[in-house]
N, C-alpha and C positions, 0 to 999 in steps of 0.2 A: 635239669642237671646233665641229664642223658644228651640232650641236644648238644648243650656246651661242650661235653666229653667228644661228640662225635666230630664236631668243628675243630677241634684241638688236634685230634687223630689224624683227619683228612689233610690238615695242613703241615703234617711231619712226614708225609708219604713222599719219598723220594721221585724224582721225574715229573713233577706235577709244574715245574717252570715258575713256581711261586705263585699260581693261582687262586689256591686255597680253594673256598666254596665259589663257584660260579654259577651265574643263572644258566639254567639249562632251557634250551629252546628247541622245537621239533624241526626236522627238515623235511620241507614238503616238494614233493614233485612238481617238475616243470611242465606247464599246460601251454608255453607257444609265446608266453607274453613277459617280459621281465619286468617286475615292479620298480618302484622309485628306489635307487641306492642298492639295488641288487644285481647277481649276475646268476650262473648256472655253471652246474659242472656235470659232466658225464663219465661214469666210473663202473669199470666190472672187477667185482671180488670173486675171487675163484678158489674154493678149497684144493688142497693138496690132496692127492689119492687116497693117502692114509686117512686124512680128516673126513673125505667124502664118505668113507664106510662106516663112518659111525653115525649115520644118518644125521648130518646137521640141518638146524631148521631156522628160527627167528635169531637173527645176530643185531646187537647194538652197537653202532660204530660213533664213538663220541669225538666230533671235530671241535678244536679249541680255536678261537680267533685270536690272532697275536695282538690286533689292534684295540678290539674291546674287551678281551679275556673272557668273554661268554661260549658256553659249551652247547654244541648243537647236536642234537642227537638224530641219527640216521638209521632206521629200522630197515633190514633187510631181510630176505630168505635164501640163505647163503646155500641151501640145498636146490634152490629152483630158480632163483634169479640168475645165476651165471649160465643158464642153459638158454635164457631167452634174451633177446635183444638187450643191448646197453641202454641202461634208464638214465634219465637226465632230472637232475635236483636243483632246486633253488636254495641260494645263499646271498646274504649280504656280501656286498663287494669287501675285498679285505684278503689278509693272509691268513693261511690256516695250517695246521697239523693235525694228524692223526693221535689223540690223547689216549685213547683207549677202546679196545674191542673185546666184546663178550659175547661167545658164541654157545646156544643150546645145542646138547645133542643126545642121543640116547644112551652115550656113556657118561653124562654129567654136563657141567660148565666148564668150558675152555676160554682162559682171557689173553689178551697181549696188553700189557701196560707199556704205556709209552712215556715222554712222547717220541714219535716217530722222526728219523731223521729229515725226512725229506718236507721241505714247505713249498705249498703251492698257492697261488693266487687267482682269487676270482675278480675278474674286470667286471666293469659296471657294463650293463646291457649286453654282455658277451658270453658265449658257453666256451668254458675251459674243458679240455680233453685229457682226463686223468689216465686213460688207458687201463690195462689190466694190472691187478694188484691180486699176489697169491697168497694165502694164509696157509702156513705151515705149522704142523704140529710139534712142539719139542716136549722136554721132559716135564713132569708133575703139571701136566694139564695147562703148559703155558705155549703160547703161540707167538709166531713171528711173520712178519708181514713183507714183503718183497716185491719190489715193482718190476714188471715183466717188461712193458711195451706201454707205448703212449706218448704224447707230450706232455711234460710238466712245466710250468714256468716256475723257476727256482729264482727265489728272491735272495737267498742267502746260502752258504754252506755252513756246516757246523765247525765250529774248532775242533780238529782231530789231530792226534799225533800221526796219523796214518798220511795225512796232508803234507807232512814237512818232509817225506822221504819220496813224493811224487806219485803215492797210490791212490787212486781214485776212491772216492766214498759217494759221489753222487753222478747221476746221467749228466751230460752235458752235450750242447749243441755242437759238438766237436766237427761234424762232417759239414755243415753250414759254413763254420768258421773257416776251414781248410779251403772249401769251394770259393768263398769270397777271396780269400788271400790269393788264390791262384787267377782268379779272374782280374784281380788288382795288379799282379806281377804282369800278367800278358798285355794288361793295356799301357804299364810303363814301358814295357819292351816296344811295343808297336809305337808309342809316341817317341822313344829316343830313337827307333829306325827311321820314322819319319823326318825327325829333326837333322838325322845324319845326311840324309839325302837331301835335304834342302841346302845342307852346308856345302855338300859336294857341287851342287847345282851353282850355287854362287861363285865356289871359287873356280869353278871350269876344269875339272878334273879328266885326265885323259882316262877313258874306260874302254876295256875291250878292242871292239872294232870302229872306235872313232874318237872324235873329240865333242866333250861337250861346251859350248861356247856360252859364256856369261855376258860378256860386254866386248865390244870392239877394242878397248884399251888392253884388256885381259887378254884378247886373242892375239894381239901382237907381242905380248910377252913370252907366250909359249913357244916352245921349239918347235920346229915343222914336223909334223906327221904325216906318214903317207896311210891311206886308208887301205883296209884289205884288198879293196877291188883295184888297188894300183900296185900291189905287191904282185910278186910271181908266184907261180904255183908251187915251186920248189920251197919258198921261203914258208908258205903257208904250211906245208907238210911238215917242216922240223919245228913248228911252233909247239910249245910243251904246254899241256893242261894239268894241272894238280888240284886234287880233291883231297881235303883232310878229314876224316869221321874219328869221333873219340867214342870209344866203347867203355863202357863199367859192368863189371861182373860183381853181382849182389848175391851173397852167400847167407842162408839162414837155415841153422841146424839146433836141434834139442837134444837133453838127455834127460831120460826117465828113471826114477829109481823108487819103486814102490815098496821097499823093505821087503817085508815076508810077503807081499801079495804081488811078486812080479809074474806069476802066472796069467795076471790081466794084463800085461805090458801090451800086448798086440791087439786088445780091445782099446785100449786108451791111445794107442799111436794110429788106428784108423780114424777115431775119433777127431785127433788132433789134425789129422792129413786132410779131413774134409775142410777143416778151417785155414788150411795153407794159404790160399790165395790172399785170404783177408789179412793173416798174420805178416805176409811178405808185403802187402800194401801198405800197412802201417809204418813199415821202414823206409818204403819207396817216398811216400808222400813227406815224410819228415826230412828226408835225406834232401829233399829240392830245396828245403829251407837252412838247414845245417849240413854242410859238405864235407863234415869231419866227423861224423856220427859213427861209430861203431862201440861195441861193448856187449854187455850179457846182462840178463835178469833172472834172479834166482826166485822162484815161488815156493811156498809150502803149503799143501792142502789137506784137507779132510773130505774125503767125498762119501756122501750118504745113498744106499742101497733103496732106501726108501724113497726118499724125493727123487732119485735119479738126475743128482746135480751134486756142484759142490758146497759142501755146509761151511767151509771155511776156506778161504783162496788169498793169501798174504804175501806180499813182496817183502822177502827178506834182506836181499842186496841187490844193489842194480849199478853198473860203471855207466849208462848211459848218460845220465846227467839231462835226461829229456822228459819231464813229467808227460808231456803229452803223448809220446810214444809210448811210455808205460801204461798210460790210461788206455789206450786203442789195443794193446796186447791184452791187457786186464781183461776188458769187458769181452773181446772175443774168446777167450778161454772161460770165462764165468758162463757163457751160451752154451758150452760144450755140455753133451748129455749122453751117457752111454750104460748100459745094464750089466751089474754084477751082482754078486750073491751075497756080498760081505760089506761091510764098512769099511774103507781104508785109508790108511794115510801114505804120504810120499814128497817127493822132491821133485821141481821140474825147471830146467833152467834153459833159457833160450840165448843162443849167440848169433849176432849180427855183425857183418863186416862187409867190405866192399874193396874193390882194388881196380 
């Protein structure tokens, strides 16, 4: 009777993706060889400063397979493993999510109940680098997991209202895509220039100091042109050579409103100025694709003094109509960190224009 009641309660818990009671298997360390139908992953799980002060220890991370619906238990020592080299673990090939995390500490149990929004894939016979994941303490002994660095192979993005307004919810390979686009554009320009030069050669266009001759028939049709060696010195001195250069002035400025915490405005300003070049490059790179790109982005945020990072950062309004530019600005701001002695809320608006 108790077993049936436990099964019923477990299947009613929200956020389990409808898995119910799934088979749980241990995650084994990787020793150099991939077994059949398996891959491996490298991950570093790091506690926040406030959580580390609570003498955290053995931690169980439950990873759920989206293909087989099985749950895999990964046991790590959150207090020691993050200080040692990154460990590598074995898993069957497939797509996974973090379903749950339970952390033991001197202050009791802390837990994260997912599933987490990030989906990563374990490829057959390969090692996937999941990078650094930070575990942050929240209210009521709850945890949140934030991915800070590393490469995660994303196989899908969760449906969210945030994506409708152009607000990023997952990391992307934006830099690789932009680099590939620039390379493709440069190739097209070079190919077009070669085609134009070949066309001019065939037609026999008169250029600068002489005549390019294609065929004898075409040469007879062209007007008689004297070469510079046949012209007088006076005529050569009177020749006008014109060059045309187009310059664009790009402007970016921002406005900060920290409400009743405006005394910290200079601290926030210094932190943003350190990211000035990256924030400008976001606009310059997208301006190469969209030549009529101007507008503003309005953020609202809550900053945590404990974590030294933004607890929430939301795009309230934006008139740029370019999700990739909004994503670039968003992630550069999310990486900003500074020290204050209190939690605070505020507004931050960026203005982009060119002429």
